[in-house]
C-alpha positions in Angstrom: 0.0 0.2 0.0 1.4 3.4 -0.8 2.5 5.4 2.2 0.3 8.2 1.1 -2.8 6.2 1.8 -2.1 4.1 4.9 -4.5 4.5 7.8 -3.2 7.2 10.5 -1.3 5.6 13.3 -2.8 5.3 16.7 -1.9 8.4 18.0 -3.7 10.2 15.3 -7.2 11.0 16.2 -8.7 12.9 13.5 -9.5 10.0 11.2 -13.1 10.5 10.3 -14.7 12.8 7.7 -18.4 14.0 7.9 -20.6 11.5 6.4 -18.2 8.6 6.5 -19.9 5.1 5.9 -19.7 2.8 8.7 -19.7 -1.2 9.3 -19.3 -3.6 6.3 -20.1 -0.9 3.7 -17.0 1.2 4.8 -14.7 -2.1 4.7 -15.8 -2.5 1.3 -15.3 1.0 0.2 -11.9 1.1 1.8 -10.9 -2.0 -0.2 -11.9 -0.4 -3.1 -10.1 2.6 -2.5 -6.7 0.8 -1.5 -7.2 -1.3 -5.0 -7.9 1.8 -7.2 -4.9 3.9 -5.6 -2.3 0.7 -6.0 -3.1 0.7 -9.7 -3.7 4.5 -10.5 -1.1 6.1 -8.4 2.8 5.8 -8.3 4.3 4.7 -4.8 4.7 7.6 -2.3 2.1 9.8 -4.1 0.6 12.0 -1.5 -3.0 12.2 -0.6 -3.3 15.7 -0.5 -1.3 18.9 -1.9 1.9 19.6 0.3 2.8 23.3 1.8 5.1 24.1 4.3 6.0 27.4 6.0 9.1 28.1 8.8 8.8 31.2 10.7 10.9 33.2 13.4 8.1 33.6 16.2 10.2 36.4 17.6 10.0 38.7 14.7 7.9 37.2 12.3 10.3 36.7 9.6 9.6 33.9 7.0 12.6 31.7 7.0 11.2 29.1 4.7 7.9 28.8 2.3 6.7 26.3 0.0 3.1 26.5 -1.6 2.4 28.6 1.6 -0.5 30.6 0.1 -2.3 27.4 -1.5 -5.8 27.3 0.0 -6.0 23.7 1.4 -8.2 21.8 4.1 -6.7 22.4 7.5 -8.4 19.4 9.3 -7.9 20.1 13.0 -5.8 22.9 12.6 -9.0 24.6 12.9 -9.3 24.0 16.5 -6.5 26.4 17.0 -8.8 29.3 16.1 -11.7 27.5 18.1 -9.5 27.6 21.2 -8.1 31.2 20.3 -11.9 32.5 20.4 -12.6 30.6 23.5 -9.9 32.1 25.5 -10.8 35.6 24.3 -14.3 34.9 25.5 -13.0 33.8 28.8 -10.7 36.8 29.2 -13.4 39.2 28.4 -15.9 37.8 30.9 -18.1 36.4 28.4 -18.2 32.8 29.9 -16.0 31.5 33.1 -13.7 28.4 32.9 -15.9 26.6 35.5 -19.2 27.4 34.2 -21.3 24.4 33.2 -21.9 23.6 29.5 -24.8 21.3 28.8 -24.3 19.1 25.6 -26.3 19.4 22.8 -27.4 16.4 20.5 -25.4 17.8 17.3 -22.2 18.1 19.8 -22.7 14.7 21.1 -23.0 13.4 17.6 -19.8 14.5 16.1 -17.7 11.6 14.8 -14.3 10.7 16.2 -12.0 11.8 17.7 -14.3 12.6 20.4 -14.3 12.6 24.4 -17.6 10.8 24.4 -20.0 13.4 25.7 -23.8 12.5 26.0 -26.8 14.5 25.1 -27.8 16.6 28.0 -24.8 15.9 30.0 -23.2 19.0 31.8 -19.3 19.6 31.9 -17.1 22.5 32.9 -15.9 24.6 30.2 -12.3 23.9 31.3 -12.4 20.4 30.3 -13.8 20.8 27.0 -10.8 23.2 26.1 -8.5 20.5 27.6 -10.1 17.6 25.3 -10.3 20.0 22.2 -6.6 21.2 22.5 -4.9 17.9 23.7 -7.4 15.2 22.1 -8.5 17.1 19.5 -11.8 16.0 20.4 -14.8 17.0 17.9 -17.8 17.0 20.2 -15.6 19.2 22.7 -15.1 21.7 19.9 -18.7 21.8 18.7 -19.8 22.1 22.5 -17.3 25.2 22.8 -18.8 27.1 19.9 -22.5 26.6 20.9 -21.4 27.6 24.5 -19.7 30.8 23.2 -22.0 31.9 19.9 -25.2 30.0 20.7 -24.5 27.8 17.4 -21.4 26.5 15.6 -22.6 28.9 12.5 -22.7 31.8 14.4 -19.5 30.7 16.1 -17.8 29.9 12.9 -18.7 33.5 11.6 -17.0 34.9 14.6 -13.9 32.8 13.7 -13.8 34.5 10.4 -13.8 38.0 11.8 -11.1 36.8 14.2 -9.1 35.7 11.2 -9.7 38.7 9.1 -8.7 40.8 12.0 -5.2 38.8 12.3 -4.5 39.1 9.0 -5.1 35.4 7.7 -6.4 36.8 4.2 -7.1 33.5 2.7 -9.0 31.4 5.5 -12.6 30.6 5.7 -13.7 28.6 8.6 -17.3 26.7 8.1 -17.2 24.6 11.5 -15.3 24.6 14.6 -13.6 21.3 14.5 -12.2 20.8 11.2 -13.9 18.2 9.5 -14.4 18.2 5.7 -16.5 20.8 4.4 -17.2 22.7 1.2 -15.3 26.1 1.4 -13.4 25.4 4.8 -10.2 26.2 3.9 -6.9 27.6 4.9 -3.1 27.9 4.1 0.2 27.1 5.8 0.9 31.0 6.0 -2.3 31.7 7.9 -2.1 28.6 10.0 1.6 30.0 10.9 0.2 33.3 11.6 -2.4 32.0 13.9 0.0 29.7 16.0 2.2 32.9 16.5 -0.8 34.7 17.8 -1.9 31.5 20.3 1.8 31.9 21.7 2.0 35.7 22.3 -1.7 36.6 22.9 -2.8 33.8 25.5 0.6 32.9 27.1 -1.3 31.4 30.2 -3.0 29.0 28.1 -0.1 27.9 25.7 1.1 25.1 28.3 -1.9 23.2 27.0 -0.6 22.2 24.2 2.6 20.5 25.4 0.6 18.1 27.7 1.5 14.7 26.9 -2.2 13.8 28.6 -4.6 15.6 30.7 -7.6 15.1 32.5 -10.9 16.4 30.7 -13.4 15.6 33.2 -14.7 12.4 32.4 -11.5 10.7 31.5 -7.7 11.4 31.0 -7.0 11.9 27.3 -3.6 11.4 25.5 -2.0 14.3 23.2 -2.4 13.6 19.4 1.3 15.1 19.2 3.0 13.4 21.9 5.4 11.8 19.5 7.0 14.9 18.3 7.0 16.5 21.7 9.0 13.4 22.8 11.3 13.0 19.7 12.1 17.0 19.3 14.2 18.8 21.7 12.4 22.2 22.8 9.4 21.4 20.9 6.1 22.4 23.2 3.1 22.5 20.9 0.9 23.3 18.9 -1.6 21.2 17.1 -2.1 18.3 14.5 -4.8 17.6 12.1 -5.6 14.7 9.6 -8.5 14.0 7.2 -8.4 12.1 4.0 -9.1 15.3 2.1 -6.2 17.2 4.1 -3.6 14.5 4.7 -1.3 14.8 7.7 -0.9 18.3 9.1 0.7 20.0 11.9 1.8 23.4 13.3 4.6 23.0 15.7 6.9 25.3 17.7 10.3 25.0 19.5 12.2 27.0 21.4 16.0 26.6 22.0 17.7 29.2 23.9 16.7 32.6 22.9 15.4 31.4 19.7 11.7 30.3 18.6 10.5 28.8 15.2 7.1 28.0 14.3 7.0 25.4 11.5 3.7 24.2 9.5 3.2 21.3 7.1 0.0 20.4 5.2 -0.4 17.2 3.0 1.9 15.0 4.9 2.0 11.2 4.0 1.6 9.8 7.5 2.1 10.5 10.9 5.9 9.6 10.8 6.5 11.4 7.7 4.9 14.4 8.9 6.8 14.5 12.0 10.1 13.9 10.3 9.4 16.7 7.6 8.5 19.1 10.5 11.7 18.2 12.5 13.8 18.8 9.4 12.0 22.2 8.9 12.3 23.3 12.6 16.3 22.4 12.2 16.2 24.6 8.9 14.7 27.4 11.2 16.9 27.3 13.9 20.0 27.3 11.4 18.4 30.4 9.7 17.3 32.3 12.6 19.5 34.6 14.4 20.6 34.2 17.8 19.7 38.1 18.8 16.7 39.7 17.2 14.4 42.4 18.3 11.0 40.8 19.4 8.2 42.3 17.6 5.2 40.8 19.3 1.9 40.4 16.7 -1.0 43.1 17.5 -3.7 41.6 19.1 -7.0 41.4 17.0 -9.6 43.8 18.1 -12.0 42.5 20.4 -15.6 42.5 19.0 -17.2 39.6 20.7 -20.3 37.9 19.4 -21.5 41.3 17.5 -22.0 40.5 14.1 -23.4 43.7 12.4 -26.4 44.2 10.1 -26.1 41.0 8.2 -26.2 38.7 11.4 -28.1 38.4 14.4 -26.8 40.7 17.0 -25.7 38.7 20.2 -24.9 40.3 23.4 -20.8 40.8 23.6 -20.6 40.5 27.4 -22.3 40.2 30.7 -19.9 42.4 32.3 -21.4 46.0 33.4 -19.4 48.6 32.0 -21.2 51.7 33.8 -23.9 52.3 36.0 -26.6 54.9 35.7 -27.1 56.4 39.0 -30.2 59.0 39.7 -30.1 62.3 39.3 -30.7 64.8 42.2 -33.8 66.1 42.3 -34.0 69.5 41.2 -33.8 72.1 44.1 -33.1 69.4 46.6 -30.3 69.6 49.0 -28.3 66.7 50.1 -28.5 65.8 53.9 -25.8 67.3 55.8 -22.6 64.8 55.9 -23.4 63.1 52.8 -21.5 65.5 50.3 -18.2 63.5 50.5 -19.8 60.4 49.8 -21.8 61.6 46.9 -18.3 63.1 45.4 -16.7 59.7 45.9 -19.4 57.9 44.2 -19.4 60.6 41.3 -15.8 59.9 40.6 -16.1 56.2 40.1 -19.5 55.9 38.4 -19.8 57.5 34.6 -23.0 59.5 34.7 -24.5 60.7 31.5 -24.7 64.5 30.9 -28.2 65.6 30.6 -29.1 69.1 29.5 -31.0 71.6 31.7 -34.6 71.3 31.4 -34.6 68.0 29.9 -34.8 64.3 31.1 -33.0 61.0 30.4 -34.6 59.3 27.1 -37.6 57.2 28.1 -38.0 58.9 31.3 -40.5 61.4 32.6 -39.4 64.5 34.5 -40.3 64.7 38.2 -42.6 67.4 39.2 -41.1 70.4 41.2 -41.8 69.7 45.0 -44.7 71.5 46.4 -43.6 74.2 48.8 -45.7 73.1 51.2 -43.9 70.0 51.6 -40.6 71.7 52.3 -42.2 73.0 55.5 -43.3 69.7 56.8 -40.7 68.8 59.7 -38.5 65.7 58.7 -36.6 63.4 60.8 -33.0 64.2 61.4 -31.1 62.9 58.5 -29.0 59.7 59.0 -25.1 60.7 58.6 -23.0 58.3 56.1 -19.3 58.5 57.3 -18.2 55.4 55.5 -19.1 53.3 52.8 -18.7 49.7 53.5 -17.2 47.4 51.3 -16.7 44.1 52.9 -19.6 42.6 51.4 -18.9 43.8 47.8 -16.6 41.9 45.4 -13.7 44.4 45.9 -11.4 42.0 47.4 -8.4 40.2 45.9 -5.8 37.5 46.8 -2.4 37.9 45.8 -0.4 34.6 45.3 3.3 36.4 44.5 5.2 38.5 42.6 7.1 37.1 39.4 9.7 38.3 37.2 7.6 38.5 34.0 4.0 39.0 33.1 4.1 35.2 31.6 5.2 33.6 34.8 2.6 35.4 36.8 -0.1 34.0 34.3 1.1 30.8 34.4 1.0 30.6 38.0 -2.6 32.1 38.0 -3.6 29.7 35.4 -2.0 26.8 37.4 -3.8 27.5 40.7 -7.3 28.0 38.8 -6.9 24.6 37.2 -6.6 23.2 40.7 -10.4 23.5 40.8 -10.7 25.5 44.2 -14.1 26.3 44.5 -13.4 28.9 47.2 -12.1 31.0 44.2 -15.9 31.6 43.7 -15.5 32.8 40.0 -12.6 35.3 40.8 -10.6 36.6 37.6 -7.1 36.3 37.1 -5.1 39.7 37.1 -1.5 40.6 36.7 -0.6 43.8 38.1 2.7 45.4 37.0 4.9 46.6 39.8 8.3 48.1 40.1 10.0 44.8 41.1 7.8 42.4 38.9 4.5 41.5 38.5 1.9 40.6 40.9 -0.5 37.5 40.3 -4.3 38.3 41.8 -7.3 36.7 41.8 -9.6 39.7 42.0 -13.5 40.2 42.3 -14.1 38.5 45.5 -15.7 39.4 48.9 -13.8 39.8 52.0 -15.1 36.4 53.3 -14.5 34.8 49.9 -10.9 36.2 49.8 -10.4 35.0 53.4 -11.7 31.7 52.6 -9.7 31.3 49.1 -6.5 32.3 51.1 -6.9 29.4 53.6 -7.6 26.9 51.0 -4.6 28.0 49.1 -2.1 28.0 52.1 -3.8 24.6 52.6 -2.3 23.6 49.5 1.1 25.1 50.5 0.4 28.3 48.1 1.8 31.4 49.5 -1.1 34.3 49.5 -2.5 37.2 51.2 -5.6 39.3 51.2 -5.6 42.9 49.3 -8.3 45.1 50.2 -10.6 47.7 48.1 -8.2 50.6 46.9 
């Protein structure tokens, strides 16, 4: 059998196209296909067109290119963009890592590779991320898409907007998993650009791609790329892909000393051939890449969430409250004694719309002028507010240390969050630049919540202290 048409090896998970027959019919078709290829094609013929690119990740300089702008089937390299959009949604408060996602029938019905999700099952978002990144699970990818945008089609449109903003000019996504579909195409250049953005834009999640295995909520799953990770010194990601239409694809990154290269291959003949070719390309990249080069990080694409514009359905971007409209002071009314300082403090922290004199906010009716008779009625002594209590507001934080770089701080925050400490109570991760480094903090906690989280962290030998409002 020609190498180009061998079944994928055991560690290659993405083996099924949508609509593939099963059982005896599939076996018969496979035999006919083998027989046809054995007669019609010469040994070593590729199942899909070959394309490749090598990039210096630090500067974005292209070190090697072959057919890099040919539009080809990306297979599960697609999940790199799926995960990028999910990371973006988490960072901007659209969804939390511990939010429960209900699995739809459509997601559960996706063909392998899959995690084995069932319709109606609920699972934390973090486990779907792990399954998609490490196992390349198609059911997890579809569930992520539906959780973020409501449907896979809407999510694919968001993927395309994000790709365009990144400069991926020749990519069109039709789904979140990468199974073959008309018009679902990308290029070696575009996928290399995407791999670079994943590394620089969301370093706190990048370690997912180097895990040899991970627990995905219902079971431990192996990495589809573990052979290259084990065989190539310095390799730490990123993503494999295979379908019959695509061949064996891979975007890989490796770091040696101060140098980091990204290599992309489309149309490999087999897992072993593809891994060997990527290793050769990364060797070439390290030979050509200068030891010292000015780092030019890619510009992160603008965040637009799920808003699609006039042509598509407009969906809420985020549940976060960005401004609070406080009631206006009634015309002619005076503040009770002792409350002026409090009102001024609130005014500094709350954005208030400017309302022209004599007008009222849209959709409201201006209050009538207070009758003079009411002003003459004796009123009880006003309560003097001397302090605004914040002990029950979510204004507290937990600091778990200061680190030399932002990347180190983000990595520690992610590692801590992945321990599933329920006491964190939905806190957000935040890196605070300081003169001596970067503080890693969980913010958005009540005082009791921060105290409880600190006790739980200390029980796990994690140093922490509470940070109060202000």
